[in-house]
C-alpha beads as a LAMMPS data file, in Angstrom:
LAMMPS data file: protein, C-alpha beads

459 atoms
458 bonds

1 atom types
1 bond types

-500.0 500.0 xlo xhi
-500.0 500.0 ylo yhi
-500.0 500.0 zlo zhi

Masses

1 110.0

Atoms # bond

1 1 1 246.412 148.244 156.938
2 1 1 244.206 148.029 153.817
3 1 1 241.809 145.229 153.009
4 1 1 241.406 144.634 149.402
5 1 1 238.280 142.555 148.064
6 1 1 239.173 140.931 144.631
7 1 1 236.283 139.705 142.551
8 1 1 237.379 136.559 140.832
9 1 1 235.227 135.698 137.602
10 1 1 233.635 132.243 137.508
11 1 1 235.348 130.771 134.140
12 1 1 233.566 127.365 134.028
13 1 1 229.990 126.547 134.795
14 1 1 229.844 123.340 136.974
15 1 1 229.296 120.412 134.583
16 1 1 227.013 117.417 135.546
17 1 1 228.379 113.967 135.259
18 1 1 227.258 112.106 132.467
19 1 1 224.491 109.836 132.698
20 1 1 225.294 106.293 133.523
21 1 1 224.534 104.054 130.634
22 1 1 221.582 101.540 131.347
23 1 1 221.333 98.123 129.758
24 1 1 219.409 95.019 130.451
25 1 1 222.661 92.966 130.987
26 1 1 226.285 93.649 131.787
27 1 1 228.527 91.002 130.664
28 1 1 232.007 90.958 132.303
29 1 1 234.599 89.024 130.045
30 1 1 235.037 89.373 126.342
31 1 1 235.946 85.867 125.828
32 1 1 233.950 83.178 123.883
33 1 1 231.671 82.607 126.884
34 1 1 230.813 86.445 127.267
35 1 1 230.451 86.971 123.417
36 1 1 228.348 83.858 123.071
37 1 1 226.148 85.081 126.144
38 1 1 225.999 88.575 124.200
39 1 1 224.853 86.716 120.986
40 1 1 222.040 85.030 122.839
41 1 1 220.777 88.256 124.363
42 1 1 220.849 90.172 120.938
43 1 1 218.669 87.343 119.467
44 1 1 216.308 87.903 122.378
45 1 1 216.331 91.831 121.790
46 1 1 217.839 92.470 125.066
47 1 1 220.274 95.561 125.423
48 1 1 223.854 94.624 126.631
49 1 1 227.389 95.608 127.137
50 1 1 230.440 93.583 127.081
51 1 1 233.343 94.928 129.809
52 1 1 236.568 93.386 128.770
53 1 1 239.856 93.966 130.597
54 1 1 242.111 93.220 127.716
55 1 1 242.568 95.405 124.748
56 1 1 241.045 92.779 122.465
57 1 1 238.147 90.130 122.674
58 1 1 238.830 86.357 122.694
59 1 1 240.280 85.639 125.975
60 1 1 242.446 82.559 125.661
61 1 1 241.825 82.460 121.722
62 1 1 244.792 84.362 120.175
63 1 1 246.271 84.631 116.663
64 1 1 249.920 85.490 116.007
65 1 1 250.501 87.066 112.596
66 1 1 253.494 85.663 110.842
67 1 1 255.097 88.364 108.642
68 1 1 254.322 87.757 104.954
69 1 1 252.613 84.380 105.684
70 1 1 249.469 83.632 107.841
71 1 1 248.748 83.044 111.368
72 1 1 249.369 80.756 114.189
73 1 1 247.218 80.250 117.309
74 1 1 248.909 80.915 120.467
75 1 1 245.729 79.858 122.568
76 1 1 242.752 77.417 122.027
77 1 1 243.454 76.042 118.182
78 1 1 241.530 72.720 117.791
79 1 1 237.823 71.600 117.244
80 1 1 236.463 68.227 116.826
81 1 1 233.268 66.223 116.856
82 1 1 230.922 66.843 119.871
83 1 1 232.069 70.434 120.211
84 1 1 228.983 71.286 118.369
85 1 1 228.517 74.839 119.388
86 1 1 231.835 76.202 118.396
87 1 1 231.596 74.155 115.080
88 1 1 228.045 75.741 114.537
89 1 1 229.499 79.269 115.354
90 1 1 232.356 78.611 112.805
91 1 1 229.713 77.782 110.132
92 1 1 227.673 80.675 111.007
93 1 1 230.591 83.088 110.837
94 1 1 231.614 81.525 107.465
95 1 1 234.780 79.969 108.818
96 1 1 235.628 76.544 107.168
97 1 1 237.783 73.984 109.104
98 1 1 240.520 72.019 107.869
99 1 1 241.788 68.471 109.165
100 1 1 245.049 68.457 111.335
101 1 1 247.742 66.587 109.471
102 1 1 248.063 63.013 110.443
103 1 1 249.704 61.132 107.436
104 1 1 252.705 59.165 108.384
105 1 1 254.426 58.116 111.632
106 1 1 254.085 59.608 115.201
107 1 1 257.047 59.891 117.256
108 1 1 257.740 58.702 120.961
109 1 1 260.789 59.855 122.965
110 1 1 261.491 57.479 125.821
111 1 1 264.289 56.739 127.953
112 1 1 266.690 58.938 125.653
113 1 1 265.555 56.983 122.670
114 1 1 263.386 58.118 119.677
115 1 1 260.750 55.835 118.273
116 1 1 258.717 56.125 115.205
117 1 1 255.449 54.241 114.828
118 1 1 252.201 54.063 112.782
119 1 1 249.463 55.171 115.073
120 1 1 247.061 52.190 115.059
121 1 1 246.291 51.933 118.600
122 1 1 244.137 55.007 119.329
123 1 1 246.892 57.271 120.184
124 1 1 248.981 54.998 122.305
125 1 1 252.720 54.666 121.451
126 1 1 254.414 51.417 121.152
127 1 1 255.220 49.846 124.595
128 1 1 255.207 46.400 126.183
129 1 1 252.323 44.191 126.086
130 1 1 251.846 44.280 129.953
131 1 1 251.572 48.034 129.623
132 1 1 249.326 48.071 126.727
133 1 1 246.909 45.588 128.763
134 1 1 247.106 47.893 131.757
135 1 1 246.268 50.947 129.655
136 1 1 243.353 49.289 127.648
137 1 1 241.802 48.327 131.124
138 1 1 242.446 51.571 132.641
139 1 1 241.067 53.559 129.802
140 1 1 237.925 51.382 129.926
141 1 1 237.281 51.574 133.598
142 1 1 237.805 55.504 133.602
143 1 1 235.487 55.893 130.576
144 1 1 232.893 53.842 132.533
145 1 1 233.406 55.969 135.647
146 1 1 232.914 59.083 133.574
147 1 1 229.786 57.772 131.948
148 1 1 228.113 57.676 135.255
149 1 1 228.861 61.274 136.097
150 1 1 225.718 63.650 136.199
151 1 1 227.074 66.321 133.761
152 1 1 224.381 69.148 135.086
153 1 1 225.204 68.338 138.748
154 1 1 228.457 66.022 139.139
155 1 1 228.023 66.336 142.989
156 1 1 224.919 64.263 142.612
157 1 1 226.928 61.372 140.766
158 1 1 226.832 58.001 142.530
159 1 1 229.515 57.654 144.952
160 1 1 230.391 61.345 144.418
161 1 1 231.878 61.877 147.983
162 1 1 234.295 58.936 147.609
163 1 1 235.412 60.054 144.036
164 1 1 235.909 63.498 145.255
165 1 1 237.938 62.675 148.334
166 1 1 240.939 61.399 146.294
167 1 1 243.182 62.970 143.690
168 1 1 243.463 61.557 140.094
169 1 1 246.947 60.599 140.902
170 1 1 245.673 58.233 143.772
171 1 1 243.331 56.415 141.332
172 1 1 246.071 56.181 138.628
173 1 1 248.482 54.822 141.057
174 1 1 245.899 52.136 142.189
175 1 1 245.319 51.006 138.519
176 1 1 248.711 51.247 136.795
177 1 1 251.826 49.623 137.920
178 1 1 254.166 49.518 134.871
179 1 1 256.423 52.574 134.201
180 1 1 255.337 53.036 130.561
181 1 1 251.499 53.159 131.304
182 1 1 252.115 55.655 134.167
183 1 1 254.187 57.795 131.979
184 1 1 251.708 57.844 129.140
185 1 1 248.664 58.445 131.349
186 1 1 250.532 61.308 133.042
187 1 1 251.481 63.031 129.723
188 1 1 247.791 62.530 128.421
189 1 1 245.992 63.889 131.403
190 1 1 248.485 66.734 131.945
191 1 1 247.939 67.727 128.292
192 1 1 244.110 67.701 128.779
193 1 1 243.962 69.713 132.084
194 1 1 247.338 71.338 132.277
195 1 1 247.701 70.089 135.837
196 1 1 249.620 67.336 137.503
197 1 1 247.751 64.302 138.397
198 1 1 248.210 65.160 142.217
199 1 1 246.059 68.469 141.838
200 1 1 242.574 67.646 140.580
201 1 1 240.098 65.338 142.309
202 1 1 239.035 62.245 140.598
203 1 1 235.513 63.292 140.460
204 1 1 236.589 66.643 138.669
205 1 1 238.679 64.582 136.052
206 1 1 235.784 62.302 135.393
207 1 1 233.502 65.364 134.939
208 1 1 235.886 66.979 132.378
209 1 1 235.957 63.510 130.309
210 1 1 232.282 63.211 130.396
211 1 1 231.690 66.664 129.109
212 1 1 233.600 65.613 126.089
213 1 1 230.683 63.794 124.755
214 1 1 227.115 64.862 123.225
215 1 1 223.825 63.063 122.406
216 1 1 225.539 61.074 119.908
217 1 1 228.002 59.388 122.162
218 1 1 229.696 59.625 125.593
219 1 1 232.812 61.564 126.483
220 1 1 235.915 59.463 126.745
221 1 1 239.536 59.980 127.526
222 1 1 240.122 58.554 124.007
223 1 1 238.385 61.355 122.408
224 1 1 240.114 63.995 124.443
225 1 1 243.527 62.674 123.355
226 1 1 242.619 61.819 119.927
227 1 1 243.225 63.571 116.615
228 1 1 240.989 61.956 113.874
229 1 1 237.553 62.028 115.227
230 1 1 238.897 63.424 118.596
231 1 1 239.605 66.885 120.173
232 1 1 242.445 67.730 117.887
233 1 1 240.547 66.741 114.670
234 1 1 240.559 69.979 112.823
235 1 1 241.533 73.679 112.947
236 1 1 239.667 77.077 111.883
237 1 1 240.734 78.548 108.746
238 1 1 242.360 81.962 109.595
239 1 1 242.796 80.977 113.305
240 1 1 240.293 80.657 116.142
241 1 1 240.677 84.196 117.053
242 1 1 238.373 84.951 114.201
243 1 1 235.617 83.498 116.101
244 1 1 235.805 86.181 118.814
245 1 1 236.645 89.157 116.371
246 1 1 234.036 88.384 113.758
247 1 1 231.291 87.637 116.257
248 1 1 232.229 90.946 118.240
249 1 1 231.799 92.743 114.777
250 1 1 228.254 91.410 114.460
251 1 1 227.615 92.448 118.197
252 1 1 228.656 96.086 117.424
253 1 1 231.627 97.802 118.941
254 1 1 229.417 100.391 120.639
255 1 1 228.389 97.542 122.769
256 1 1 232.045 96.286 123.766
257 1 1 234.192 98.355 126.146
258 1 1 237.906 97.336 125.815
259 1 1 240.670 98.036 128.319
260 1 1 237.893 98.018 131.021
261 1 1 238.674 95.575 134.062
262 1 1 235.721 95.616 136.348
263 1 1 236.533 96.288 139.921
264 1 1 233.211 96.517 141.689
265 1 1 229.715 95.327 141.073
266 1 1 227.301 97.157 143.547
267 1 1 223.573 96.437 144.015
268 1 1 221.890 99.931 144.126
269 1 1 217.931 100.667 144.007
270 1 1 217.453 97.313 142.330
271 1 1 220.131 97.818 139.530
272 1 1 223.635 96.734 139.536
273 1 1 226.414 99.176 138.869
274 1 1 229.683 97.451 137.171
275 1 1 232.433 99.852 137.684
276 1 1 235.909 100.007 136.201
277 1 1 238.314 103.064 136.288
278 1 1 236.854 104.479 133.248
279 1 1 233.290 103.547 133.018
280 1 1 230.064 102.650 135.173
281 1 1 227.419 100.632 133.570
282 1 1 223.888 100.273 135.255
283 1 1 222.317 96.893 134.400
284 1 1 219.195 94.753 135.637
285 1 1 221.524 91.668 135.436
286 1 1 225.221 90.846 135.410
287 1 1 226.891 87.860 133.840
288 1 1 230.393 87.283 134.966
289 1 1 231.903 85.271 132.166
290 1 1 235.438 84.572 133.765
291 1 1 237.189 81.801 135.600
292 1 1 236.421 81.776 139.211
293 1 1 239.977 82.891 140.498
294 1 1 239.763 85.861 138.128
295 1 1 236.320 86.769 139.267
296 1 1 237.507 86.819 142.960
297 1 1 239.299 89.929 141.985
298 1 1 235.960 91.849 141.729
299 1 1 234.522 93.400 144.989
300 1 1 230.817 92.627 145.214
301 1 1 228.260 94.587 147.371
302 1 1 226.355 92.916 148.714
303 1 1 229.023 90.239 149.313
304 1 1 228.535 86.910 147.460
305 1 1 227.547 83.988 149.427
306 1 1 230.184 82.336 151.399
307 1 1 229.960 79.182 149.544
308 1 1 230.736 81.028 146.190
309 1 1 233.641 82.910 147.874
310 1 1 234.987 79.676 148.936
311 1 1 234.533 78.396 145.284
312 1 1 236.425 81.239 143.925
313 1 1 239.357 80.809 146.171
314 1 1 239.429 77.080 145.862
315 1 1 239.647 76.840 142.155
316 1 1 243.166 77.533 140.865
317 1 1 244.092 77.776 137.151
318 1 1 246.102 75.314 135.313
319 1 1 249.572 76.170 134.148
320 1 1 249.838 76.385 130.442
321 1 1 252.191 77.637 127.639
322 1 1 252.513 77.027 123.848
323 1 1 255.571 77.009 121.735
324 1 1 255.578 76.884 117.970
325 1 1 258.572 76.310 115.745
326 1 1 258.320 77.967 112.309
327 1 1 260.172 76.558 109.162
328 1 1 260.164 77.383 105.416
329 1 1 258.293 74.182 104.913
330 1 1 257.046 71.100 106.732
331 1 1 260.309 68.932 106.076
332 1 1 259.197 66.278 108.534
333 1 1 256.502 65.344 106.249
334 1 1 259.085 64.387 103.717
335 1 1 260.679 62.113 106.135
336 1 1 257.291 60.261 106.814
337 1 1 256.542 61.909 110.056
338 1 1 253.153 63.655 111.009
339 1 1 254.542 65.930 113.690
340 1 1 252.545 64.276 116.403
341 1 1 255.115 63.369 119.362
342 1 1 255.010 62.253 122.848
343 1 1 258.046 62.737 125.299
344 1 1 258.763 61.432 128.783
345 1 1 260.900 64.484 129.453
346 1 1 261.540 68.038 128.886
347 1 1 259.624 71.382 128.650
348 1 1 257.436 69.994 125.675
349 1 1 255.812 66.623 126.169
350 1 1 253.160 66.650 123.382
351 1 1 253.555 68.058 119.860
352 1 1 251.215 68.422 116.637
353 1 1 251.930 69.434 113.179
354 1 1 250.612 73.141 113.183
355 1 1 251.329 73.897 109.557
356 1 1 248.816 76.034 107.491
357 1 1 246.450 74.397 105.326
358 1 1 247.976 76.299 102.234
359 1 1 251.394 74.966 102.887
360 1 1 253.004 78.355 102.905
361 1 1 255.367 77.384 105.665
362 1 1 255.846 74.404 108.358
363 1 1 255.073 74.675 111.974
364 1 1 255.207 72.185 114.917
365 1 1 253.550 73.197 118.072
366 1 1 254.243 71.849 121.654
367 1 1 252.405 72.268 124.796
368 1 1 254.172 73.371 128.172
369 1 1 251.988 72.203 130.935
370 1 1 251.497 72.063 134.697
371 1 1 254.913 71.831 136.476
372 1 1 257.012 72.270 133.431
373 1 1 255.288 75.567 132.741
374 1 1 255.652 76.692 136.277
375 1 1 259.416 76.116 136.101
376 1 1 259.785 78.448 133.147
377 1 1 257.490 81.094 134.541
378 1 1 260.533 83.120 135.867
379 1 1 262.889 82.021 132.891
380 1 1 263.970 84.494 130.165
381 1 1 262.400 84.163 126.923
382 1 1 265.793 83.054 125.391
383 1 1 266.010 80.341 128.100
384 1 1 262.487 79.060 127.409
385 1 1 263.223 78.985 123.634
386 1 1 266.432 76.993 124.291
387 1 1 264.517 74.421 126.403
388 1 1 261.593 74.336 123.696
389 1 1 264.234 73.712 120.926
390 1 1 265.776 70.951 123.096
391 1 1 262.549 69.171 123.513
392 1 1 261.635 69.473 119.846
393 1 1 265.064 68.189 118.980
394 1 1 264.587 65.134 121.056
395 1 1 261.593 64.220 119.160
396 1 1 262.426 65.270 115.526
397 1 1 266.311 65.684 115.412
398 1 1 268.729 68.498 114.922
399 1 1 267.023 70.038 111.989
400 1 1 264.811 71.595 114.701
401 1 1 267.489 74.076 115.328
402 1 1 266.923 75.504 111.906
403 1 1 263.714 77.077 112.876
404 1 1 263.246 80.606 111.501
405 1 1 261.277 81.587 114.548
406 1 1 259.983 79.912 117.781
407 1 1 256.780 81.568 119.087
408 1 1 256.248 81.436 122.800
409 1 1 252.949 82.330 124.804
410 1 1 253.095 81.824 128.630
411 1 1 249.506 82.066 129.797
412 1 1 250.504 82.154 133.360
413 1 1 252.161 85.501 132.931
414 1 1 249.159 87.031 131.173
415 1 1 247.537 89.518 133.943
416 1 1 243.995 88.751 132.826
417 1 1 244.641 84.806 132.382
418 1 1 246.859 83.813 134.946
419 1 1 247.129 80.256 133.416
420 1 1 244.761 77.978 131.749
421 1 1 243.023 76.509 129.902
422 1 1 240.543 76.735 132.880
423 1 1 240.350 76.412 136.619
424 1 1 240.084 73.081 138.270
425 1 1 238.917 71.715 141.446
426 1 1 241.202 69.899 144.018
427 1 1 239.571 67.236 146.236
428 1 1 236.417 68.035 148.268
429 1 1 235.578 71.191 146.301
430 1 1 233.187 69.724 143.714
431 1 1 231.019 67.977 146.267
432 1 1 230.972 70.759 148.719
433 1 1 230.891 73.980 146.538
434 1 1 230.140 72.882 142.975
435 1 1 226.616 73.777 143.239
436 1 1 227.476 77.527 143.541
437 1 1 229.174 77.338 140.026
438 1 1 226.098 78.347 138.156
439 1 1 223.659 79.428 140.900
440 1 1 222.447 82.930 141.184
441 1 1 224.266 84.639 144.090
442 1 1 223.564 86.705 147.065
443 1 1 219.756 85.322 146.806
444 1 1 219.159 87.890 144.250
445 1 1 217.869 86.362 141.016
446 1 1 219.029 89.094 138.834
447 1 1 222.607 88.230 139.230
448 1 1 224.162 85.097 137.904
449 1 1 227.690 83.935 137.696
450 1 1 228.826 81.822 134.849
451 1 1 231.664 79.645 134.673
452 1 1 234.259 80.410 131.955
453 1 1 234.608 77.522 129.483
454 1 1 237.361 78.416 127.123
455 1 1 237.636 74.685 125.388
456 1 1 237.654 71.209 126.174
457 1 1 240.510 68.792 125.627
458 1 1 244.044 69.753 124.554
459 1 1 244.341 73.249 123.653

Bonds

1 1 1 2
2 1 2 3
3 1 3 4
4 1 4 5
5 1 5 6
6 1 6 7
7 1 7 8
8 1 8 9
9 1 9 10
10 1 10 11
11 1 11 12
12 1 12 13
13 1 13 14
14 1 14 15
15 1 15 16
16 1 16 17
17 1 17 18
18 1 18 19
19 1 19 20
20 1 20 21
21 1 21 22
22 1 22 23
23 1 23 24
24 1 24 25
25 1 25 26
26 1 26 27
27 1 27 28
28 1 28 29
29 1 29 30
30 1 30 31
31 1 31 32
32 1 32 33
33 1 33 34
34 1 34 35
35 1 35 36
36 1 36 37
37 1 37 38
38 1 38 39
39 1 39 40
40 1 40 41
41 1 41 42
42 1 42 43
43 1 43 44
44 1 44 45
45 1 45 46
46 1 46 47
47 1 47 48
48 1 48 49
49 1 49 50
50 1 50 51
51 1 51 52
52 1 52 53
53 1 53 54
54 1 54 55
55 1 55 56
56 1 56 57
57 1 57 58
58 1 58 59
59 1 59 60
60 1 60 61
61 1 61 62
62 1 62 63
63 1 63 64
64 1 64 65
65 1 65 66
66 1 66 67
67 1 67 68
68 1 68 69
69 1 69 70
70 1 70 71
71 1 71 72
72 1 72 73
73 1 73 74
74 1 74 75
75 1 75 76
76 1 76 77
77 1 77 78
78 1 78 79
79 1 79 80
80 1 80 81
81 1 81 82
82 1 82 83
83 1 83 84
84 1 84 85
85 1 85 86
86 1 86 87
87 1 87 88
88 1 88 89
89 1 89 90
90 1 90 91
91 1 91 92
92 1 92 93
93 1 93 94
94 1 94 95
95 1 95 96
96 1 96 97
97 1 97 98
98 1 98 99
99 1 99 100
100 1 100 101
101 1 101 102
102 1 102 103
103 1 103 104
104 1 104 105
105 1 105 106
106 1 106 107
107 1 107 108
108 1 108 109
109 1 109 110
110 1 110 111
111 1 111 112
112 1 112 113
113 1 113 114
114 1 114 115
115 1 115 116
116 1 116 117
117 1 117 118
118 1 118 119
119 1 119 120
120 1 120 121
121 1 121 122
122 1 122 123
123 1 123 124
124 1 124 125
125 1 125 126
126 1 126 127
127 1 127 128
128 1 128 129
129 1 129 130
130 1 130 131
131 1 131 132
132 1 132 133
133 1 133 134
134 1 134 135
135 1 135 136
136 1 136 137
137 1 137 138
138 1 138 139
139 1 139 140
140 1 140 141
141 1 141 142
142 1 142 143
143 1 143 144
144 1 144 145
145 1 145 146
146 1 146 147
147 1 147 148
148 1 148 149
149 1 149 150
150 1 150 151
151 1 151 152
152 1 152 153
153 1 153 154
154 1 154 155
155 1 155 156
156 1 156 157
157 1 157 158
158 1 158 159
159 1 159 160
160 1 160 161
161 1 161 162
162 1 162 163
163 1 163 164
164 1 164 165
165 1 165 166
166 1 166 167
167 1 167 168
168 1 168 169
169 1 169 170
170 1 170 171
171 1 171 172
172 1 172 173
173 1 173 174
174 1 174 175
175 1 175 176
176 1 176 177
177 1 177 178
178 1 178 179
179 1 179 180
180 1 180 181
181 1 181 182
182 1 182 183
183 1 183 184
184 1 184 185
185 1 185 186
186 1 186 187
187 1 187 188
188 1 188 189
189 1 189 190
190 1 190 191
191 1 191 192
192 1 192 193
193 1 193 194
194 1 194 195
195 1 195 196
196 1 196 197
197 1 197 198
198 1 198 199
199 1 199 200
200 1 200 201
201 1 201 202
202 1 202 203
203 1 203 204
204 1 204 205
205 1 205 206
206 1 206 207
207 1 207 208
208 1 208 209
209 1 209 210
210 1 210 211
211 1 211 212
212 1 212 213
213 1 213 214
214 1 214 215
215 1 215 216
216 1 216 217
217 1 217 218
218 1 218 219
219 1 219 220
220 1 220 221
221 1 221 222
222 1 222 223
223 1 223 224
224 1 224 225
225 1 225 226
226 1 226 227
227 1 227 228
228 1 228 229
229 1 229 230
230 1 230 231
231 1 231 232
232 1 232 233
233 1 233 234
234 1 234 235
235 1 235 236
236 1 236 237
237 1 237 238
238 1 238 239
239 1 239 240
240 1 240 241
241 1 241 242
242 1 242 243
243 1 243 244
244 1 244 245
245 1 245 246
246 1 246 247
247 1 247 248
248 1 248 249
249 1 249 250
250 1 250 251
251 1 251 252
252 1 252 253
253 1 253 254
254 1 254 255
255 1 255 256
256 1 256 257
257 1 257 258
258 1 258 259
259 1 259 260
260 1 260 261
261 1 261 262
262 1 262 263
263 1 263 264
264 1 264 265
265 1 265 266
266 1 266 267
267 1 267 268
268 1 268 269
269 1 269 270
270 1 270 271
271 1 271 272
272 1 272 273
273 1 273 274
274 1 274 275
275 1 275 276
276 1 276 277
277 1 277 278
278 1 278 279
279 1 279 280
280 1 280 281
281 1 281 282
282 1 282 283
283 1 283 284
284 1 284 285
285 1 285 286
286 1 286 287
287 1 287 288
288 1 288 289
289 1 289 290
290 1 290 291
291 1 291 292
292 1 292 293
293 1 293 294
294 1 294 295
295 1 295 296
296 1 296 297
297 1 297 298
298 1 298 299
299 1 299 300
300 1 300 301
301 1 301 302
302 1 302 303
303 1 303 304
304 1 304 305
305 1 305 306
306 1 306 307
307 1 307 308
308 1 308 309
309 1 309 310
310 1 310 311
311 1 311 312
312 1 312 313
313 1 313 314
314 1 314 315
315 1 315 316
316 1 316 317
317 1 317 318
318 1 318 319
319 1 319 320
320 1 320 321
321 1 321 322
322 1 322 323
323 1 323 324
324 1 324 325
325 1 325 326
326 1 326 327
327 1 327 328
328 1 328 329
329 1 329 330
330 1 330 331
331 1 331 332
332 1 332 333
333 1 333 334
334 1 334 335
335 1 335 336
336 1 336 337
337 1 337 338
338 1 338 339
339 1 339 340
340 1 340 341
341 1 341 342
342 1 342 343
343 1 343 344
344 1 344 345
345 1 345 346
346 1 346 347
347 1 347 348
348 1 348 349
349 1 349 350
350 1 350 351
351 1 351 352
352 1 352 353
353 1 353 354
354 1 354 355
355 1 355 356
356 1 356 357
357 1 357 358
358 1 358 359
359 1 359 360
360 1 360 361
361 1 361 362
362 1 362 363
363 1 363 364
364 1 364 365
365 1 365 366
366 1 366 367
367 1 367 368
368 1 368 369
369 1 369 370
370 1 370 371
371 1 371 372
372 1 372 373
373 1 373 374
374 1 374 375
375 1 375 376
376 1 376 377
377 1 377 378
378 1 378 379
379 1 379 380
380 1 380 381
381 1 381 382
382 1 382 383
383 1 383 384
384 1 384 385
385 1 385 386
386 1 386 387
387 1 387 388
388 1 388 389
389 1 389 390
390 1 390 391
391 1 391 392
392 1 392 393
393 1 393 394
394 1 394 395
395 1 395 396
396 1 396 397
397 1 397 398
398 1 398 399
399 1 399 400
400 1 400 401
401 1 401 402
402 1 402 403
403 1 403 404
404 1 404 405
405 1 405 406
406 1 406 407
407 1 407 408
408 1 408 409
409 1 409 410
410 1 410 411
411 1 411 412
412 1 412 413
413 1 413 414
414 1 414 415
415 1 415 416
416 1 416 417
417 1 417 418
418 1 418 419
419 1 419 420
420 1 420 421
421 1 421 422
422 1 422 423
423 1 423 424
424 1 424 425
425 1 425 426
426 1 426 427
427 1 427 428
428 1 428 429
429 1 429 430
430 1 430 431
431 1 431 432
432 1 432 433
433 1 433 434
434 1 434 435
435 1 435 436
436 1 436 437
437 1 437 438
438 1 438 439
439 1 439 440
440 1 440 441
441 1 441 442
442 1 442 443
443 1 443 444
444 1 444 445
445 1 445 446
446 1 446 447
447 1 447 448
448 1 448 449
449 1 449 450
450 1 450 451
451 1 451 452
452 1 452 453
453 1 453 454
454 1 454 455
455 1 455 456
456 1 456 457
457 1 457 458
458 1 458 459
């Protein structure tokens, strides 16, 4: 028996792992919150990186390109007075705005009948006098309650425990008794929050209403549902995703990692390691610019405080979709209609004229909200389009069938959105866990979680 010794040459020298990039701040999330955080850091001469799970920046602002025409916004689209920061950003980036079309009659589909009316009651369709009186009193009362909310610490609002112990539905049902007034409030608030009335607490809803104001005037439900002078007052030329893409260009592509979902944030030797499958960043500080339920996917070492973990787990996202019917022209304007619609049934309950400022084509947009969206989460694209066309036809007649295209965006089905426009708080969450929303975590001042605020008001 012979023993052979074979010398095997070493073909490759051992290669050391590349050094881990070091920055002052790692920002997890490349939506408007994360990009705005980076903008502030750049102004302060701090180093940063943005780690974004999607293949694009912008989060829930997303443009769809219409072949040979222009764009439509599949996500957040409208801006209005009191939304001062986003308006200032648009101005800084050289993006003009243009008014949402409101000339002509609005449309109300109620009890299988279509009504056209001139909007002279602040967005309230024509209903009986008893319902109008109820609605006026209700809106005054809820606006008064909202004006008492402590915006910075809503859990310190007078009577906060009582307001947070009940659902919004409980409050509405205690104040409204006519069928028409209940339908209209249900449609309005569902359009604002993308939830059913039974889901958020009253205190959370009041906080959202209060947040629609600024130093020039308080937030009101009227502002949130309004067009002229309200949350749907204007749109950004070129679409709202330009706010994100142009800002990202200024921040520098070398500072933005796309397709990089962060799985773990670990404290190691006084620095944080934010890690995905393809990159690890070392940072002195970390900002998580994501909604709480999405932040809950990240493993933290050390663990977040129990209260913050509870907050993440107890804040579900609203259910949201958008549908946009495209036409060669905005033919409804010739019929004296402005494209604004409210319906008591169907997949679409609220619509607006979404045609571009240059008039190259016509577009009507409708929201799919809350339970109506959840019903369609498992439906085929064809079935969604069929129900959407049916809803549009209820409001605007059979010509809706002549749409050259129907764009559908189901935010519930997006892996890195899971709904929208934001997370909400059921009863008991805001008063018990709300203080953890912006507070530094784990008792370490260099680690901060920031809530994701995509936009306020209808989307």
